[in-house]
TORKOL-4160 file (C-alpha; in steps of 0.2 Angstrom, whole numbers, padded with zeros to 4 digits, m for minus):
371
<pt num="1" X="m0103" Y="0050" Z="0081"/>
<pt num="2" X="m0105" Y="0045" Z="0063"/>
<pt num="3" X="m0116" Y="0060" Z="0060"/>
<pt num="4" X="m0104" Y="0071" Z="0069"/>
<pt num="5" X="m0090" Y="0065" Z="0058"/>
<pt num="6" X="m0101" Y="0067" Z="0042"/>
<pt num="7" X="m0103" Y="0086" Z="0046"/>
<pt num="8" X="m0085" Y="0088" Z="0049"/>
<pt num="9" X="m0080" Y="0080" Z="0033"/>
<pt num="10" X="m0093" Y="0089" Z="0023"/>
<pt num="11" X="m0087" Y="0106" Z="0029"/>
<pt num="12" X="m0069" Y="0102" Z="0023"/>
<pt num="13" X="m0076" Y="0099" Z="0006"/>
<pt num="14" X="m0083" Y="0116" Z="0004"/>
<pt num="15" X="m0071" Y="0126" Z="m0007"/>
<pt num="16" X="m0065" Y="0142" Z="0001"/>
<pt num="17" X="m0069" Y="0137" Z="0018"/>
<pt num="18" X="m0052" Y="0136" Z="0027"/>
<pt num="19" X="m0048" Y="0135" Z="0046"/>
<pt num="20" X="m0051" Y="0153" Z="0049"/>
<pt num="21" X="m0068" Y="0154" Z="0041"/>
<pt num="22" X="m0073" Y="0137" Z="0048"/>
<pt num="23" X="m0069" Y="0144" Z="0065"/>
<pt num="24" X="m0080" Y="0159" Z="0062"/>
<pt num="25" X="m0094" Y="0148" Z="0055"/>
<pt num="26" X="m0094" Y="0137" Z="0071"/>
<pt num="27" X="m0093" Y="0152" Z="0083"/>
<pt num="28" X="m0107" Y="0162" Z="0075"/>
<pt num="29" X="m0119" Y="0147" Z="0071"/>
<pt num="30" X="m0115" Y="0137" Z="0087"/>
<pt num="31" X="m0108" Y="0121" Z="0080"/>
<pt num="32" X="m0103" Y="0111" Z="0065"/>
<pt num="33" X="m0120" Y="0103" Z="0063"/>
<pt num="34" X="m0128" Y="0120" Z="0063"/>
<pt num="35" X="m0119" Y="0125" Z="0047"/>
<pt num="36" X="m0129" Y="0112" Z="0038"/>
<pt num="37" X="m0146" Y="0117" Z="0044"/>
<pt num="38" X="m0159" Y="0125" Z="0032"/>
<pt num="39" X="m0162" Y="0144" Z="0031"/>
<pt num="40" X="m0146" Y="0149" Z="0040"/>
<pt num="41" X="m0141" Y="0167" Z="0038"/>
<pt num="42" X="m0123" Y="0165" Z="0033"/>
<pt num="43" X="m0121" Y="0184" Z="0029"/>
<pt num="44" X="m0119" Y="0188" Z="0048"/>
<pt num="45" X="m0103" Y="0177" Z="0048"/>
<pt num="46" X="m0087" Y="0188" Z="0046"/>
<pt num="47" X="m0078" Y="0183" Z="0030"/>
<pt num="48" X="m0093" Y="0175" Z="0021"/>
<pt num="49" X="m0095" Y="0184" Z="0004"/>
<pt num="50" X="m0108" Y="0181" Z="m0010"/>
<pt num="51" X="m0097" Y="0167" Z="m0018"/>
<pt num="52" X="m0095" Y="0157" Z="m0002"/>
<pt num="53" X="m0113" Y="0160" Z="0003"/>
<pt num="54" X="m0119" Y="0152" Z="m0013"/>
<pt num="55" X="m0108" Y="0137" Z="m0010"/>
<pt num="56" X="m0116" Y="0135" Z="0007"/>
<pt num="57" X="m0133" Y="0134" Z="0000"/>
<pt num="58" X="m0143" Y="0118" Z="0003"/>
<pt num="59" X="m0139" Y="0110" Z="m0014"/>
<pt num="60" X="m0121" Y="0112" Z="m0012"/>
<pt num="61" X="m0121" Y="0106" Z="0006"/>
<pt num="62" X="m0132" Y="0091" Z="0002"/>
<pt num="63" X="m0119" Y="0085" Z="m0011"/>
<pt num="64" X="m0105" Y="0087" Z="0002"/>
<pt num="65" X="m0115" Y="0077" Z="0015"/>
<pt num="66" X="m0117" Y="0063" Z="0002"/>
<pt num="67" X="m0099" Y="0063" Z="m0002"/>
<pt num="68" X="m0095" Y="0062" Z="0017"/>
<pt num="69" X="m0106" Y="0047" Z="0019"/>
<pt num="70" X="m0096" Y="0038" Z="0006"/>
<pt num="71" X="m0080" Y="0043" Z="0014"/>
<pt num="72" X="m0086" Y="0037" Z="0031"/>
<pt num="73" X="m0088" Y="0020" Z="0024"/>
<pt num="74" X="m0071" Y="0020" Z="0018"/>
<pt num="75" X="m0064" Y="0026" Z="0035"/>
<pt num="76" X="m0073" Y="0012" Z="0044"/>
<pt num="77" X="m0068" Y="m0002" Z="0032"/>
<pt num="78" X="m0050" Y="0003" Z="0032"/>
<pt num="79" X="m0049" Y="0007" Z="0051"/>
<pt num="80" X="m0043" Y="0025" Z="0048"/>
<pt num="81" X="m0042" Y="0038" Z="0061"/>
<pt num="82" X="m0048" Y="0056" Z="0059"/>
<pt num="83" X="m0043" Y="0072" Z="0067"/>
<pt num="84" X="m0053" Y="0088" Z="0065"/>
<pt num="85" X="m0044" Y="0104" Z="0068"/>
<pt num="86" X="m0054" Y="0108" Z="0084"/>
<pt num="87" X="m0050" Y="0090" Z="0091"/>
<pt num="88" X="m0039" Y="0089" Z="0107"/>
<pt num="89" X="m0028" Y="0077" Z="0097"/>
<pt num="90" X="m0025" Y="0088" Z="0082"/>
<pt num="91" X="m0006" Y="0091" Z="0082"/>
<pt num="92" X="m0002" Y="0106" Z="0091"/>
<pt num="93" X="0012" Y="0112" Z="0080"/>
<pt num="94" X="0001" Y="0111" Z="0064"/>
<pt num="95" X="m0013" Y="0119" Z="0073"/>
<pt num="96" X="m0002" Y="0135" Z="0074"/>
<pt num="97" X="m0002" Y="0137" Z="0055"/>
<pt num="98" X="m0015" Y="0148" Z="0048"/>
<pt num="99" X="m0018" Y="0136" Z="0033"/>
<pt num="100" X="m0018" Y="0120" Z="0042"/>
<pt num="101" X="m0031" Y="0107" Z="0035"/>
<pt num="102" X="m0048" Y="0106" Z="0043"/>
<pt num="103" X="m0047" Y="0087" Z="0043"/>
<pt num="104" X="m0033" Y="0074" Z="0044"/>
<pt num="105" X="m0034" Y="0056" Z="0040"/>
<pt num="106" X="m0022" Y="0043" Z="0047"/>
<pt num="107" X="m0018" Y="0025" Z="0045"/>
<pt num="108" X="m0007" Y="0019" Z="0059"/>
<pt num="109" X="m0003" Y="0025" Z="0077"/>
<pt num="110" X="0009" Y="0038" Z="0081"/>
<pt num="111" X="0011" Y="0053" Z="0092"/>
<pt num="112" X="0010" Y="0068" Z="0081"/>
<pt num="113" X="0014" Y="0079" Z="0097"/>
<pt num="114" X="0031" Y="0069" Z="0100"/>
<pt num="115" X="0044" Y="0079" Z="0110"/>
<pt num="116" X="0055" Y="0080" Z="0095"/>
<pt num="117" X="0050" Y="0080" Z="0077"/>
<pt num="118" X="0061" Y="0083" Z="0062"/>
<pt num="119" X="0056" Y="0083" Z="0043"/>
<pt num="120" X="0069" Y="0077" Z="0031"/>
<pt num="121" X="0066" Y="0082" Z="0013"/>
<pt num="122" X="0076" Y="0083" Z="m0003"/>
<pt num="123" X="0078" Y="0080" Z="m0022"/>
<pt num="124" X="0070" Y="0064" Z="m0030"/>
<pt num="125" X="0087" Y="0061" Z="m0038"/>
<pt num="126" X="0100" Y="0062" Z="m0024"/>
<pt num="127" X="0118" Y="0058" Z="m0026"/>
<pt num="128" X="0126" Y="0043" Z="m0016"/>
<pt num="129" X="0134" Y="0057" Z="m0005"/>
<pt num="130" X="0117" Y="0064" Z="m0002"/>
<pt num="131" X="0109" Y="0047" Z="0003"/>
<pt num="132" X="0124" Y="0044" Z="0014"/>
<pt num="133" X="0121" Y="0061" Z="0023"/>
<pt num="134" X="0103" Y="0057" Z="0026"/>
<pt num="135" X="0107" Y="0039" Z="0033"/>
<pt num="136" X="0120" Y="0046" Z="0044"/>
<pt num="137" X="0110" Y="0060" Z="0051"/>
<pt num="138" X="0095" Y="0049" Z="0055"/>
<pt num="139" X="0106" Y="0035" Z="0063"/>
<pt num="140" X="0114" Y="0048" Z="0074"/>
<pt num="141" X="0097" Y="0055" Z="0079"/>
<pt num="142" X="0092" Y="0037" Z="0084"/>
<pt num="143" X="0107" Y="0035" Z="0095"/>
<pt num="144" X="0106" Y="0052" Z="0104"/>
<pt num="145" X="0087" Y="0055" Z="0104"/>
<pt num="146" X="0078" Y="0039" Z="0102"/>
<pt num="147" X="0059" Y="0042" Z="0099"/>
<pt num="148" X="0062" Y="0057" Z="0088"/>
<pt num="149" X="0048" Y="0057" Z="0075"/>
<pt num="150" X="0054" Y="0058" Z="0057"/>
<pt num="151" X="0043" Y="0066" Z="0044"/>
<pt num="152" X="0044" Y="0065" Z="0025"/>
<pt num="153" X="0033" Y="0063" Z="0009"/>
<pt num="154" X="0036" Y="0045" Z="0003"/>
<pt num="155" X="0043" Y="0052" Z="m0013"/>
<pt num="156" X="0058" Y="0045" Z="m0023"/>
<pt num="157" X="0075" Y="0050" Z="m0017"/>
<pt num="158" X="0078" Y="0058" Z="m0001"/>
<pt num="159" X="0060" Y="0056" Z="0006"/>
<pt num="160" X="0060" Y="0037" Z="0004"/>
<pt num="161" X="0078" Y="0036" Z="0011"/>
<pt num="162" X="0073" Y="0046" Z="0026"/>
<pt num="163" X="0058" Y="0034" Z="0030"/>
<pt num="164" X="0068" Y="0018" Z="0027"/>
<pt num="165" X="0083" Y="0025" Z="0038"/>
<pt num="166" X="0070" Y="0029" Z="0052"/>
<pt num="167" X="0063" Y="0011" Z="0051"/>
<pt num="168" X="0080" Y="0003" Z="0051"/>
<pt num="169" X="0085" Y="0013" Z="0066"/>
<pt num="170" X="0069" Y="0010" Z="0076"/>
<pt num="171" X="0062" Y="0028" Z="0075"/>
<pt num="172" X="0044" Y="0032" Z="0072"/>
<pt num="173" X="0041" Y="0039" Z="0055"/>
<pt num="174" X="0026" Y="0048" Z="0046"/>
<pt num="175" X="0023" Y="0049" Z="0027"/>
<pt num="176" X="0012" Y="0064" Z="0022"/>
<pt num="177" X="0003" Y="0059" Z="0006"/>
<pt num="178" X="m0002" Y="0070" Z="m0008"/>
<pt num="179" X="m0018" Y="0059" Z="m0012"/>
<pt num="180" X="m0031" Y="0049" Z="m0003"/>
<pt num="181" X="m0026" Y="0034" Z="0008"/>
<pt num="182" X="m0034" Y="0022" Z="m0004"/>
<pt num="183" X="m0017" Y="0021" Z="m0014"/>
<pt num="184" X="0001" Y="0023" Z="m0012"/>
<pt num="185" X="0011" Y="0034" Z="m0024"/>
<pt num="186" X="0023" Y="0029" Z="m0031"/>
<pt num="187" X="0017" Y="0011" Z="m0031"/>
<pt num="188" X="0035" Y="0005" Z="m0029"/>
<pt num="189" X="0035" Y="0011" Z="m0011"/>
<pt num="190" X="0020" Y="0001" Z="m0006"/>
<pt num="191" X="0030" Y="m0011" Z="0005"/>
<pt num="192" X="0039" Y="0004" Z="0014"/>
<pt num="193" X="0022" Y="0012" Z="0016"/>
<pt num="194" X="0016" Y="m0004" Z="0024"/>
<pt num="195" X="0031" Y="m0004" Z="0036"/>
<pt num="196" X="0028" Y="0014" Z="0040"/>
<pt num="197" X="0010" Y="0010" Z="0046"/>
<pt num="198" X="0018" Y="m0003" Z="0059"/>
<pt num="199" X="0030" Y="0010" Z="0066"/>
<pt num="200" X="0021" Y="0027" Z="0062"/>
<pt num="201" X="0007" Y="0032" Z="0051"/>
<pt num="202" X="0002" Y="0038" Z="0034"/>
<pt num="203" X="m0006" Y="0055" Z="0035"/>
<pt num="204" X="m0016" Y="0064" Z="0022"/>
<pt num="205" X="m0029" Y="0078" Z="0021"/>
<pt num="206" X="m0036" Y="0071" Z="0005"/>
<pt num="207" X="m0051" Y="0060" Z="0003"/>
<pt num="208" X="m0051" Y="0043" Z="m0005"/>
<pt num="209" X="m0051" Y="0044" Z="m0024"/>
<pt num="210" X="m0040" Y="0059" Z="m0024"/>
<pt num="211" X="m0026" Y="0057" Z="m0037"/>
<pt num="212" X="m0008" Y="0063" Z="m0034"/>
<pt num="213" X="m0010" Y="0078" Z="m0045"/>
<pt num="214" X="0004" Y="0091" Z="m0045"/>
<pt num="215" X="m0005" Y="0105" Z="m0035"/>
<pt num="216" X="m0008" Y="0092" Z="m0021"/>
<pt num="217" X="0010" Y="0090" Z="m0018"/>
<pt num="218" X="0012" Y="0109" Z="m0013"/>
<pt num="219" X="m0002" Y="0107" Z="m0001"/>
<pt num="220" X="0006" Y="0091" Z="0006"/>
<pt num="221" X="0022" Y="0101" Z="0008"/>
<pt num="222" X="0014" Y="0113" Z="0020"/>
<pt num="223" X="0009" Y="0099" Z="0032"/>
<pt num="224" X="0027" Y="0092" Z="0031"/>
<pt num="225" X="0033" Y="0109" Z="0036"/>
<pt num="226" X="0020" Y="0112" Z="0049"/>
<pt num="227" X="0021" Y="0096" Z="0059"/>
<pt num="228" X="0039" Y="0098" Z="0064"/>
<pt num="229" X="0051" Y="0107" Z="0074"/>
<pt num="230" X="0064" Y="0109" Z="0060"/>
<pt num="231" X="0065" Y="0105" Z="0041"/>
<pt num="232" X="0082" Y="0097" Z="0035"/>
<pt num="233" X="0085" Y="0098" Z="0017"/>
<pt num="234" X="0098" Y="0085" Z="0011"/>
<pt num="235" X="0100" Y="0089" Z="m0007"/>
<pt num="236" X="0090" Y="0100" Z="m0019"/>
<pt num="237" X="0091" Y="0108" Z="m0036"/>
<pt num="238" X="0088" Y="0126" Z="m0037"/>
<pt num="239" X="0070" Y="0123" Z="m0040"/>
<pt num="240" X="0059" Y="0109" Z="m0032"/>
<pt num="241" X="0047" Y="0103" Z="m0019"/>
<pt num="242" X="0061" Y="0103" Z="m0005"/>
<pt num="243" X="0063" Y="0122" Z="m0007"/>
<pt num="244" X="0045" Y="0125" Z="m0007"/>
<pt num="245" X="0044" Y="0115" Z="0010"/>
<pt num="246" X="0059" Y="0125" Z="0016"/>
<pt num="247" X="0051" Y="0142" Z="0012"/>
<pt num="248" X="0034" Y="0137" Z="0020"/>
<pt num="249" X="0043" Y="0131" Z="0035"/>
<pt num="250" X="0052" Y="0148" Z="0037"/>
<pt num="251" X="0035" Y="0157" Z="0036"/>
<pt num="252" X="0029" Y="0145" Z="0050"/>
<pt num="253" X="0044" Y="0151" Z="0061"/>
<pt num="254" X="0051" Y="0133" Z="0060"/>
<pt num="255" X="0070" Y="0131" Z="0059"/>
<pt num="256" X="0077" Y="0126" Z="0042"/>
<pt num="257" X="0094" Y="0117" Z="0040"/>
<pt num="258" X="0102" Y="0113" Z="0024"/>
<pt num="259" X="0118" Y="0102" Z="0019"/>
<pt num="260" X="0130" Y="0112" Z="0009"/>
<pt num="261" X="0138" Y="0106" Z="m0007"/>
<pt num="262" X="0150" Y="0111" Z="m0021"/>
<pt num="263" X="0145" Y="0126" Z="m0031"/>
<pt num="264" X="0146" Y="0115" Z="m0047"/>
<pt num="265" X="0134" Y="0102" Z="m0040"/>
<pt num="266" X="0117" Y="0104" Z="m0047"/>
<pt num="267" X="0110" Y="0093" Z="m0033"/>
<pt num="268" X="0117" Y="0106" Z="m0020"/>
<pt num="269" X="0112" Y="0122" Z="m0028"/>
<pt num="270" X="0096" Y="0123" Z="m0019"/>
<pt num="271" X="0103" Y="0120" Z="m0002"/>
<pt num="272" X="0117" Y="0133" Z="m0006"/>
<pt num="273" X="0104" Y="0145" Z="m0010"/>
<pt num="274" X="0094" Y="0142" Z="0006"/>
<pt num="275" X="0110" Y="0145" Z="0016"/>
<pt num="276" X="0116" Y="0160" Z="0006"/>
<pt num="277" X="0099" Y="0169" Z="0008"/>
<pt num="278" X="0098" Y="0165" Z="0027"/>
<pt num="279" X="0083" Y="0154" Z="0025"/>
<pt num="280" X="0092" Y="0139" Z="0031"/>
<pt num="281" X="0106" Y="0136" Z="0043"/>
<pt num="282" X="0121" Y="0126" Z="0037"/>
<pt num="283" X="0121" Y="0108" Z="0044"/>
<pt num="284" X="0136" Y="0096" Z="0043"/>
<pt num="285" X="0131" Y="0084" Z="0057"/>
<pt num="286" X="0119" Y="0081" Z="0071"/>
<pt num="287" X="0129" Y="0093" Z="0081"/>
<pt num="288" X="0123" Y="0107" Z="0071"/>
<pt num="289" X="0105" Y="0101" Z="0072"/>
<pt num="290" X="0107" Y="0100" Z="0091"/>
<pt num="291" X="0114" Y="0118" Z="0092"/>
<pt num="292" X="0100" Y="0126" Z="0081"/>
<pt num="293" X="0086" Y="0117" Z="0090"/>
<pt num="294" X="0093" Y="0119" Z="0107"/>
<pt num="295" X="0094" Y="0100" Z="0110"/>
<pt num="296" X="0113" Y="0101" Z="0115"/>
<pt num="297" X="0117" Y="0096" Z="0133"/>
<pt num="298" X="0120" Y="0109" Z="0146"/>
<pt num="299" X="0132" Y="0098" Z="0154"/>
<pt num="300" X="0150" Y="0095" Z="0152"/>
<pt num="301" X="0160" Y="0079" Z="0157"/>
<pt num="302" X="0144" Y="0072" Z="0165"/>
<pt num="303" X="0142" Y="0086" Z="0177"/>
<pt num="304" X="0128" Y="0099" Z="0178"/>
<pt num="305" X="0133" Y="0116" Z="0171"/>
<pt num="306" X="0135" Y="0129" Z="0185"/>
<pt num="307" X="0122" Y="0142" Z="0183"/>
<pt num="308" X="0125" Y="0159" Z="0191"/>
<pt num="309" X="0118" Y="0162" Z="0208"/>
<pt num="310" X="0111" Y="0179" Z="0202"/>
<pt num="311" X="0105" Y="0173" Z="0185"/>
<pt num="312" X="0088" Y="0180" Z="0181"/>
<pt num="313" X="0075" Y="0180" Z="0167"/>
<pt num="314" X="0078" Y="0196" Z="0157"/>
<pt num="315" X="0069" Y="0195" Z="0141"/>
<pt num="316" X="0050" Y="0195" Z="0140"/>
<pt num="317" X="0050" Y="0178" Z="0132"/>
<pt num="318" X="0061" Y="0172" Z="0147"/>
<pt num="319" X="0049" Y="0179" Z="0159"/>
<pt num="320" X="0034" Y="0172" Z="0151"/>
<pt num="321" X="0042" Y="0154" Z="0152"/>
<pt num="322" X="0047" Y="0156" Z="0170"/>
<pt num="323" X="0030" Y="0162" Z="0175"/>
<pt num="324" X="0022" Y="0147" Z="0168"/>
<pt num="325" X="0035" Y="0135" Z="0175"/>
<pt num="326" X="0033" Y="0142" Z="0192"/>
<pt num="327" X="0015" Y="0136" Z="0191"/>
<pt num="328" X="0016" Y="0120" Z="0181"/>
<pt num="329" X="0033" Y="0114" Z="0188"/>
<pt num="330" X="0037" Y="0105" Z="0172"/>
<pt num="331" X="0029" Y="0106" Z="0155"/>
<pt num="332" X="0031" Y="0099" Z="0137"/>
<pt num="333" X="0038" Y="0110" Z="0124"/>
<pt num="334" X="0022" Y="0109" Z="0113"/>
<pt num="335" X="0011" Y="0114" Z="0127"/>
<pt num="336" X="0023" Y="0128" Z="0132"/>
<pt num="337" X="0022" Y="0135" Z="0114"/>
<pt num="338" X="0003" Y="0136" Z="0115"/>
<pt num="339" X="0003" Y="0144" Z="0132"/>
<pt num="340" X="0016" Y="0157" Z="0128"/>
<pt num="341" X="0012" Y="0160" Z="0109"/>
<pt num="342" X="0031" Y="0160" Z="0106"/>
<pt num="343" X="0036" Y="0152" Z="0089"/>
<pt num="344" X="0044" Y="0135" Z="0092"/>
<pt num="345" X="0061" Y="0141" Z="0085"/>
<pt num="346" X="0062" Y="0156" Z="0096"/>
<pt num="347" X="0055" Y="0147" Z="0111"/>
<pt num="348" X="0069" Y="0133" Z="0109"/>
<pt num="349" X="0082" Y="0147" Z="0109"/>
<pt num="350" X="0074" Y="0155" Z="0125"/>
<pt num="351" X="0074" Y="0138" Z="0134"/>
<pt num="352" X="0092" Y="0135" Z="0129"/>
<pt num="353" X="0097" Y="0152" Z="0136"/>
<pt num="354" X="0088" Y="0148" Z="0152"/>
<pt num="355" X="0097" Y="0132" Z="0154"/>
<pt num="356" X="0114" Y="0141" Z="0152"/>
<pt num="357" X="0109" Y="0152" Z="0166"/>
<pt num="358" X="0105" Y="0137" Z="0177"/>
<pt num="359" X="0086" Y="0142" Z="0179"/>
<pt num="360" X="0078" Y="0128" Z="0168"/>
<pt num="361" X="0082" Y="0109" Z="0165"/>
<pt num="362" X="0077" Y="0099" Z="0150"/>
<pt num="363" X="0071" Y="0081" Z="0152"/>
<pt num="364" X="0068" Y="0067" Z="0140"/>
<pt num="365" X="0053" Y="0069" Z="0129"/>
<pt num="366" X="0054" Y="0088" Z="0126"/>
<pt num="367" X="0049" Y="0092" Z="0145"/>
<pt num="368" X="0056" Y="0106" Z="0154"/>
<pt num="369" X="0056" Y="0110" Z="0173"/>
<pt num="370" X="0063" Y="0123" Z="0185"/>
<pt num="371" X="0081" Y="0119" Z="0192"/>
């Protein structure tokens, strides 16, 4: 098992080899281990050019394997978990993203395929109103949807507010780091990081010894965007990491929501821009989050909504969902995304339409079944 892990870590260290190329290498050469055998003909692998082929030569591979051995010692010593992108436990939402990391390192124990996952991001210099909005939203999520996983980046401002609010309200939370798991940045958040490990996890794609350099934060942001159903931007200036995360989430077909602010407020200009350019939906309360994600109840006054006796699936997406449910009887949203190939946001809207028609019923934990 240690040798198997060594090859996986070493593969992730080869620059220019992302998930797509790694899949090609594994498919054409037979296994991860085969990539590191001597005298391999890398030229027959689609996507391998001269530059990458040179990096895959024996000397470069040997150095990668040596570094992987050191990392395995760190993993065992600190009781970390690892997830390779082909593992069954690799988060399904993230696996849909073309640039998902080959390896994830985790400290803690959390379900990265939870039924409901929301990323909360924003400025490092929030106003008191922004902090209050963040706290209120997460408190309301905890009341209506206990078990919802809250994702953020452990940074100053909105990030740390989101983590601490989740901890206060007994929600699991994940901090995605822009460095290795041998440190906490900023250091002042060390105690919160320790608490996060108790109710969630610290997650990173970076090896120990990796410093929190500026480019790593952008790479971190794509994981924050890829792990969730929706990104909520609480406050943001016209430029910043929160807007980068929102833009990435949009390219992943994730829902993006932003709290609006006064046009004169610097801390709201980024949110207003996201709303104005139709990247984000406007959110004022949890009601808006429910509506956009299709979490809102299909009942009124405690009674089931009456579906039409003649309601039928009409769109291709609705028909695809119904065909699967007739076989599976009930299924988790994450699995349904994989089976249908429909983006999370569009699939949630499709399921909501089917609920309104009285054809599908939602159950706790993001599970759906036929009525």
